[in-house]
C-alpha positions as semicolon CSV with decimal commas, in nm:
position;residue;x (nm);y (nm);z (nm)
1;X;0,000;0,000;0,000
2;X;0,135;0,337;-0,094
3;X;0,147;0,618;0,154
4;X;-0,089;0,902;0,071
5;X;0,036;1,259;0,117
6;X;-0,200;1,478;0,313
7;X;-0,284;1,817;0,170
8;X;-0,239;2,114;0,401
9;X;-0,559;2,216;0,571
10;X;-0,724;2,556;0,563
11;X;-0,545;2,669;0,879
12;X;-0,203;2,592;0,733
13;X;-0,288;2,779;0,411
14;X;-0,401;3,079;0,613
15;X;-0,075;3,086;0,811
16;X;0,124;3,050;0,488
17;X;-0,067;3,338;0,330
18;X;-0,011;3,556;0,638
19;X;0,362;3,482;0,633
20;X;0,383;3,573;0,264
21;X;0,185;3,890;0,327
22;X;0,431;3,995;0,596
23;X;0,723;3,930;0,363
24;X;0,561;4,117;0,076
25;X;0,434;4,407;0,284
26;X;0,509;4,774;0,242
27;X;0,501;5,020;0,531
28;X;0,407;5,384;0,475
29;X;0,434;5,674;0,721
30;X;0,301;6,029;0,691
31;X;0,231;6,328;0,916
32;X;-0,117;6,299;1,061
33;X;-0,172;6,677;1,095
34;X;-0,013;6,961;0,900
35;X;-0,065;7,334;0,962
36;X;-0,022;7,583;0,677
37;X;-0,085;7,950;0,600
38;X;-0,264;8,101;0,305
39;X;-0,027;8,168;0,016
40;X;0,274;7,993;0,178
41;X;0,385;7,664;0,023
42;X;0,353;7,358;0,247
43;X;0,514;7,013;0,219
44;X;0,313;6,696;0,279
45;X;0,566;6,438;0,393
46;X;0,544;6,066;0,319
47;X;0,798;5,785;0,368
48;X;0,783;5,418;0,283
49;X;0,972;5,097;0,363
50;X;0,983;4,806;0,120
51;X;1,139;4,464;0,151
52;X;1,231;4,478;-0,220
53;X;1,456;4,719;-0,411
54;X;1,287;5,013;-0,575
55;X;1,228;4,956;-0,946
56;X;1,062;5,143;-1,230
57;X;0,740;4,965;-1,138
58;X;0,713;5,170;-0,820
59;X;0,408;5,394;-0,817
60;X;0,305;5,676;-0,584
61;X;-0,044;5,824;-0,578
62;X;-0,168;6,119;-0,376
63;X;-0,541;6,182;-0,340
64;X;-0,748;6,453;-0,173
65;X;-1,087;6,459;-0,003
66;X;-1,240;6,797;0,094
67;X;-1,310;6,874;0,458
68;X;-1,682;6,888;0,384
69;X;-1,664;6,538;0,236
70;X;-1,704;6,408;-0,113
71;X;-1,524;6,180;-0,355
72;X;-1,146;6,132;-0,369
73;X;-0,965;6,356;-0,615
74;X;-0,633;6,237;-0,768
75;X;-0,381;6,518;-0,742
76;X;-0,045;6,350;-0,809
77;X;0,098;6,034;-0,971
78;X;0,455;5,908;-0,989
79;X;0,607;5,626;-1,195
80;X;0,964;5,688;-1,304
81;X;0,859;6,052;-1,334
82;X;0,630;6,300;-1,161
83;X;0,283;6,369;-1,302
84;X;0,109;6,649;-1,109
85;X;-0,262;6,707;-1,162
86;X;-0,339;6,916;-1,472
87;X;-0,699;6,977;-1,375
88;X;-0,916;7,003;-1,070
89;X;-0,864;7,182;-0,740
90;X;-0,485;7,152;-0,739
91;X;-0,417;7,219;-1,104
92;X;-0,052;7,325;-1,149
93;X;-0,012;7,367;-0,771
94;X;0,144;7,030;-0,680
95;X;0,518;6,969;-0,717
96;X;0,737;6,667;-0,644
97;X;0,994;6,705;-0,363
98;X;1,048;6,337;-0,283
99;X;1,330;6,098;-0,362
100;X;1,241;5,733;-0,423
101;X;1,603;5,627;-0,368
102;X;1,566;5,756;-0,012
103;X;1,214;5,612;0,021
104;X;1,070;5,965;0,023
105;X;0,733;6,024;-0,145
106;X;0,667;6,382;-0,032
107;X;0,494;6,652;-0,235
108;X;0,452;7,029;-0,204
109;X;0,128;7,226;-0,226
110;X;0,192;7,573;-0,368
111;X;-0,024;7,876;-0,289
112;X;-0,259;7,693;-0,049
113;X;-0,597;7,841;0,037
114;X;-0,851;7,765;0,308
115;X;-1,050;7,578;0,042
116;X;-0,770;7,319;0,045
117;X;-0,854;7,207;0,399
118;X;-0,917;6,835;0,396
119;X;-0,761;6,489;0,402
120;X;-0,471;6,376;0,182
121;X;-0,368;6,013;0,133
122;X;-0,033;5,875;0,020
123;X;-0,041;5,533;-0,152
124;X;0,280;5,357;-0,258
125;X;0,324;5,030;-0,448
126;X;0,654;4,860;-0,518
127;X;0,572;4,522;-0,682
128;X;0,575;4,261;-0,552
129;X;0,523;4,471;-0,235
130;X;0,165;4,588;-0,269
131;X;0,006;4,509;0,068
132;X;0,032;4,819;0,283
133;X;-0,145;5,070;0,500
134;X;-0,261;5,402;0,354
135;X;-0,191;5,687;0,600
136;X;-0,395;6,007;0,598
137;X;-0,279;6,365;0,648
138;X;-0,519;6,634;0,767
139;X;-0,425;6,974;0,623
140;X;-0,545;7,289;0,799
141;X;-0,484;7,620;0,618
142;X;-0,540;7,948;0,807
143;X;-0,460;8,316;0,770
144;X;-0,129;8,401;0,935
145;X;-0,195;8,577;1,266
146;X;-0,570;8,527;1,238
147;X;-0,585;8,254;1,499
148;X;-0,370;8,109;1,772
149;X;-0,358;7,734;1,796
150;X;-0,192;7,590;2,104
151;X;-0,042;7,249;2,047
152;X;-0,021;6,988;2,319
153;X;0,357;7,033;2,336
154;X;0,319;7,409;2,379
155;X;0,057;7,365;2,648
156;X;0,278;7,117;2,833
157;X;0,572;7,357;2,817
158;X;0,362;7,638;2,963
159;X;0,228;7,419;3,244
160;X;0,579;7,300;3,335
161;X;0,788;7,616;3,300
162;X;0,543;7,886;3,408
163;X;0,514;7,769;3,774
164;X;0,892;7,726;3,789
165;X;0,945;8,079;3,660
166;X;0,703;8,218;3,920
167;X;0,880;8,033;4,203
168;X;1,221;8,161;4,088
169;X;1,089;8,517;4,067
170;X;0,946;8,498;4,420
171;X;1,275;8,362;4,556
172;X;1,469;8,644;4,390
173;X;1,234;8,905;4,537
174;X;1,265;8,747;4,881
175;X;1,645;8,741;4,859
176;X;1,649;9,106;4,747
177;X;1,435;9,206;5,046
178;X;1,662;9,018;5,287
179;X;1,970;9,188;5,145
180;X;1,800;9,530;5,182
181;X;1,711;9,462;5,548
182;X;2,066;9,354;5,630
183;X;2,210;9,668;5,474
184;X;1,970;9,891;5,668
185;X;2,055;9,712;5,993
186;X;2,424;9,763;5,932
187;X;2,369;10,134;5,876
188;X;2,162;10,169;6,195
189;X;2,411;9,979;6,411
190;X;2,710;10,183;6,292
191;X;2,913;10,344;6,578
192;X;3,206;10,576;6,563
193;X;3,536;10,426;6,657
194;X;3,724;10,563;6,951
195;X;4,002;10,669;6,718
196;X;3,772;10,848;6,476
197;X;3,794;11,225;6,493
198;X;3,472;11,416;6,459
199;X;3,472;11,693;6,206
200;X;3,230;11,904;6,416
201;X;3,382;12,103;6,709
202;X;3,293;11,964;7,046
203;X;3,074;12,187;7,259
204;X;3,174;12,232;7,632
205;X;2,970;12,033;7,876
206;X;2,745;12,192;8,139
207;X;2,988;12,137;8,430
208;X;3,274;12,289;8,240
209;X;3,065;12,596;8,147
210;X;2,952;12,638;8,513
211;X;3,310;12,622;8,637
212;X;3,419;12,880;8,384
213;X;3,136;13,114;8,491
214;X;3,230;13,080;8,857
215;X;3,591;13,166;8,778
216;X;3,483;13,476;8,590
217;X;3,271;13,582;8,889
218;X;3,565;13,541;9,131
219;X;3,793;13,736;8,905
220;X;3,545;14,019;8,884
221;X;3,515;14,031;9,265
222;X;3,890;14,059;9,306
223;X;3,910;14,356;9,073
224;X;3,641;14,564;9,256
225;X;3,802;14,841;9,484
226;X;3,712;14,877;9,850
C-alpha cells in the first residue's frame, strides 16, 4: 500500500498566506496633521519601507478629499517621473519634492488656500510589495496671525515652566528684600570708633561751662576796689 500525502488544511494555508503577506508588505508613514498659511507653500511628507529594491514599477499616488466630504480627487501620480494634476482643485499647484532612492514620497502644495482644507492620502506600491497601509494627512490652512492654535507640546511647556518661573521670581524678590534689610541694619548699628575724629567742634559740657562762669565771677570780685 502506498502512503498518501495529506494536503495542508485551511489553517495551514491561512498561516502560509499571512507569512507571505508579511514578507511582501510595504510600510508607509506620513504626518497625521499639518498646519499651513494662506499663500505659503507647504510640504506633505510621506515615507515608505519596502522589503524589495525600488524599481521602475514603483508607483506613488496622492489623493485629496475635501473637509466637507465628497469623492477622492487624484492630485499627483509618480512612476519613473512626476505627473502632477493638470486639472481640478490643485491644477498646477502640486510639485514633487520626494526621492524614491531615499524612500521619500513627499509633495509640495503651492499657494494653499482655506478651500484646500481636507484629508490627503499617500499610496505607494513597489511590486511585488503591494500590501500596505494608507496613511492620511489632515491639512489645515489658516490666515497668518488670524488665529492662535496651542499644540499639546506648547501647552505642556507652559504648564511646566510657568510655575517654575514664578517660584524663581518669588525667591529672587525674597532674597532682594533680605539683602535690603541687612544693609539697613548695618547702617543703623554703625558706631564711631574711639580713634575716629569728629569733624564738628565739640561743645563744652554743662559742668565745664559752670566752672568757667564761677571763675569769671571770682575774678570780677577781686578787681572791685574797696
